[in-house]
N, C-alpha and C positions, 0 to 999 in steps of 0.2 A: 586487485579485484578483477581487472580485465582478463588476466590469465585464468582465473578461476572460472569465469563465464565461458571462455573459449573451451576449457575442458568440459564444461556442461554441454556445449554444442557438439563437441566431438563424441561424447557419450551418446547423444541423441542420434547422430549419424551412424554410429556403430551398431545400433539396435535395429537397423532396417533388415527385413527379410524378403521383401518383394517391392515392386515399384509403388504399390499403394502406400506402404509404410514410408518409403523414401520421399514420395511426394508430400505425405503428411508432415514429415519432419521438416522439409524445406518450408512448407507453409507455416509451421509452428515457429521456425527460426525467424521468418520474416515478421511474424506477429510480435515476437518478444524482442526483436532487435532494438526498437526505441526504448523498451524497458531496460535492456542491457546497457545501452549508451547512457541512459539517465543514471543507472546505478553506478557506472564507472566514473561519472563526473561528480555527482552530488557528494558521496562520501569523501572523495578526495578534497573537495572544497571545504567540507565540514572539518576534516582532519587538519587541513592547513590552518583553518581558523583556530582550532584548539591548540595547535602547536604555537601559533603566534601568541595566543593568550598565555600559554605556559611560559613562553620566552619573556613576555612583558612582566608577568608576575614574579618570575625568577629575578629579573633585574630590579624589580621593586624591592625584593628582599635584600639585594645587594646595596641598594640605596639606603635602606634602614641600617644595615651593617656599617655603611659609611657614616651615617649619623652618629652611631655609638662611638666609632673611632674618633671622629672630629671632636665630639664633646669630651671624651676621655682625654684626648690630647690637650684640649684647652684646660681642663681641670689639673692636669699634671704639669704643664709647662707655664701656664699663666698664674694659676692659683696654688700651685704646689700641693695639690690634694691627690694622694694615692690611696684610695680606699675601694678596691675592687669588690670586696665583700659587701660593703654598704650599698654600692650600686646594684649588685645582684640581688641583695635583700629587698630593695625597693621594687624591682621587677617581679620577684616571686610574690610579694605582697599584693601587687596589682593583679597578678594571675589568680591568686587565691580569692580576692574580693569578687572577681567576676565569675570565673569558671568553677571554683570550689563551691561558691554560693549557689550556682546553678545546679550542681549535683545534689546539694542539700534539699532543694525543692523538687527534685525528680521523684517519680514513683516507680515501684517495681524493682527489677534487677539493676536498673541504672542509678538507683539511689546510692548516696555515698556510704551509708551503713552497710548495704549489701556488698558494695565493692570492697570496703575495708575488711569485711569478714573473710573474704576468700582470697584477696590479692594484695593485702596491705604490705606484705614483705617484698613483693615484686616492685611495687611503686616506691617503696622506701629505698631499695637499691637503685632504681632508676633516678630518683631525686638526688641521691648521693653522687651518682655518676655525672649528672648534669651540673651540679654545683661545683664539683672538683674540676670538671673540664673547663668551666669558665675561669676558675681561680688559677689553674695551672698556666693557661696561656697568658693571662695578664701578668702573673708573677715572672714569666719567662723574659719579659721586656727588661727586667732589672739585671739580667745576667748575660744576655746574648744580643746579637744585632738584629735589626729589622729584616735584613736580607735572609738571615738564617731562619727567622720565623716564617717569612713568606714561602721559602722553599720547603721547609720541613712540615709546614701546615698542610701541604698537599698530600702528606702521608695518609690523610683521612680517606682519600679516594680508593686506593688499593685495599685498605682495611675494610671499608664499606662493601666493596665488591666481594671480598672473601667472606665476610659475615653474611651478606645477602645470599651468597651461593650455598652456604651450609644451613642457615637457619630459615631463610625465606624461600629456599629452593629456586632462586632466580638463576636462569641460564642465559648467559650473554653470548652474543655473536661476534664475529670478527670485527664488524664495523664499530661495535661498542668499544672494543679495546683500541682501535685506531682513533676513535673520537676522543677517548681519554688521553691518549698520547698527544693529540693535537692541542687539547686544552692545557696540558702540562708544558708543552712547548711555548704556549702563550704566556704562561707564568714565568718561564725562563727568560722570555723577551722582556717582561716587566722588571724582573730582577736585574737583568743586564742594563736596562735603562737607569735603574736606581744607582748602580755602580758607576756608570759613565757620568751621571749627573752629580755624583758625590753626595748622595742621600742615604748612605749606609748608616742610618741612625740607630741609636740604642746603645746599651752598655755592652762591654766585653769583659766584665770582671770575672766571670766564670762561664765560659762558652759551653763547656761540656754539660754543666748543670742546666743551663738555659735551653740547650738543644734537647736534652732529655725531657725537660718539662713540656716542650712543644710536642714531642712524640707521644708523651703520656696524654696530653690534652687531645691530640688528634685521635688517638685510640678510644678515649672515653667519649668523645663526640660521635665517633662512628657507632659505638655501642648504643648510645642514646638515640641516634637517628634510625638505626635498625628497629629498635623497640618502638619508636614513634611511628615508623612506617607500618609495622604490624598492627599497632593499636588503632590508628586512624582508618586503616583499610578493613579491619575486622570488627572493631568495636565502635568508638566514636572519638572525634576530636575533643569534645568537651570533657570526656573522661580523662583523656591523656593530660590535657592542660590543667584540669582541676586537681588531679593527683600530683602533678609536678609542682603546681603552685602551693599545695598543702605541705608536702614533705620538703620542697625546696625552701620554703619560708622557715620551717623549723630548723633544718640543717644549717642554712646560711646565718640564721640568728645566733645559733650556738657558736659557729665559727667566727662570726663577727665579734661576739663578746670575748672570745679567747684571743684572737689575733689582732684586731683593729680597735680595741676599746680606747687605747691611748691616742691614736690618730683621730678618732671621732671626737674625743673630748677636747682636742686642740683646734678644732675647726673654728675659724672666725666667720660666722655666718653673715653673708651678704646676699642681696637679691641676685647678684650675678652668679654666685655659686649655686644658689637654689635653682636658678633658671637652667644652668648647665646640667645639674642633677635631674631636673624635671625633663629636659630634652633627651638625656640619655635614657631615662626610664620609659618615656613614650616610644622612642625608637626601638628599644629592646622588647617592650610589650607588644608593639606591632609586629616585630619579627617573630616572636614566639606564637602570636595569634594566627598569622597568615602562613607560616611555614607548613603546618599540617595540611592546609588547603592545597598548596602546590605539590606537596609530597603525594597527596591522594590523587592528584591529576597525573603525576608522572612517577617518580620514585625518589628515594633518598639520595641515591647516587647522582641522578640528574640534577637535583636541587643543589647539591654541593658543587657540581660542575659550574652551574650558573653563578654561585657565590664567589667563584674565583675572580670575578670582575669587581668585587667589593673593594679590594685593595686599590684597584685602578681608580675607582670613583673617589676614594680617599685622597689619592695623589692629585686628581684633578681639582678637588677642593683645596688641597694644599698649595696649588699654584696661586690661588687668590688669597687664602687666609694665612699661609705660612711662608709665602714667597719661594716655593719650590721651583727648581729649574725644569723647563719643559723639554721633553724628548719625543721625537717622532715614533720611537719604539713603543710608547704608551698606546698610541692609536693602533699600531700593528698588533700589539698584545691583545687589545680589546677585540679587534676583528677576529683574530685567530681563536680566542676563547669562545666567542659567540658561534663561530663556524663549527667548532668541535661540539658545542652544546646542541646545535641544531642536528648535526649528524647523529648524535647519540639518541635523540628523540624521534628521528624519522623511521627507525626500525624498532619493532616491538621486542621487548625482552619476554622470555617465557617465565611465568611466575605462577605455577599451579597452587602454591600454598596460600595465595592471596586472592583466589577467585571469589568475586562477590556473591553473596547469597541474598542480599536485600538492597533496597534503595539507599540505605545509609552507607553502604560500602562502596569502594572504588575499584578501579582497574589499575594494574601496574603500569600500563601504557595505553594511550588512546588508540594506537595503531593495532594493538591486540584486540581491542573491542571491535574495530572496523573489520579486521580479518575474520573474527568470529561471526559477525553479522553477514559478511559476504559469503562465507562458507555455508551458513544456514540458509541463505537465500538460494544458493546453488542447489542445495539438497531439496529445497521446496520445488524448484523448477524441474529437477529430475523426477521427483515424485509425481508432479502433475503430468509431465510428459509420458511417464510410464502408464499412468492411469488412462490417458487418452489413447495410447497405443493398444492397451489391453482391450479397450472398448472397440476400437477399429478391428482388432484381430477377431473378436467375437462376432462382429458384423460380417467380416469376410468368411468366417466359418459357416455362418448361417446361410450366406449366399451360396457357398459351395454345396452345402447340404441341399438347398433348394434346387440347384442345378442338377444334382444327382437324382433327386426325385423326379424332376421334369424329364430327364433322359430316360429314366425307368419307365415312365408313363408312355413316352413316345415309342419305346421299343415294344 
């Protein structure tokens, strides 16, 4: 913003036509100098605060992902319960109870009936995409290794950027690509630490099928996240979550009855299993509920970059719960990923397709909002300066006319 204000001052100085105007511009600059200094400091502080808030909320989402991973691993390794569709079904039911119910009691165009009349097929496809993305990545653990899943799951980042480029009209700068590469380097350090520590867990019965499932899951997640970003920035978070909860519950219930009815019928219900399922459901429900908030503050790509630390949090929990071996590369990986995430968010992305038109809608990046505010402020300053200059010019012309009249009288 400081550069913008300097340009404003240069424009003021270039408009001088005589000493009167030049002196007036100098006086005007002296008067607005405190205002310029204030404007260059305050928005920067506000933006740093917003960036810190986005960083914390992104890591909160990673902690929730860590909670789902830990509870799922407990269910699989301690209680031998592998029912991914049952776990997803509970999450979608919770979403439906809260957000779909909220849509039912809405009035006007935001009511659930109005939404279903015009966009039911869109949300049906979105719900199917989300359900199958969750199922594919859990199913992949049966066929490939944890290392492969951690590496290939990063495929969501380039897919997200490509989809955002074409459908959301997002334009990235060089620093964004550099930041993504830094984050992926952090993931590489994490995978290297796993290999050195001998924690390459998972099955290897059909690596090709497992890796293919991970890539399919990453692609479906990217599609779902792009749709989510568009919906929460142009419509509302409640509409997105309500429709996903509605159609996700229906689709997951059908898939649960077809694929997992035998596993569910053989469950030996205890309070420990119920507690693990409840913990998973709460973490996943919190993740789905708060992710649109963070996406609205930043973007889907930025959120997924922050989620790369989720595997690290799971490994840190595994040090105490599952006796994993510690490696210093875990700390290096965490720092590198966070540095890449901060770099990505310090420079705004251009996103004209998501320009907000109401208080309900958000910005693609807070830096873009501050850039817009500073540019508008500069335009206002130039307008005021031009108005004052025009007034002085008219006064000078009047004085010159008076001088001509006086000279004529003297002659």
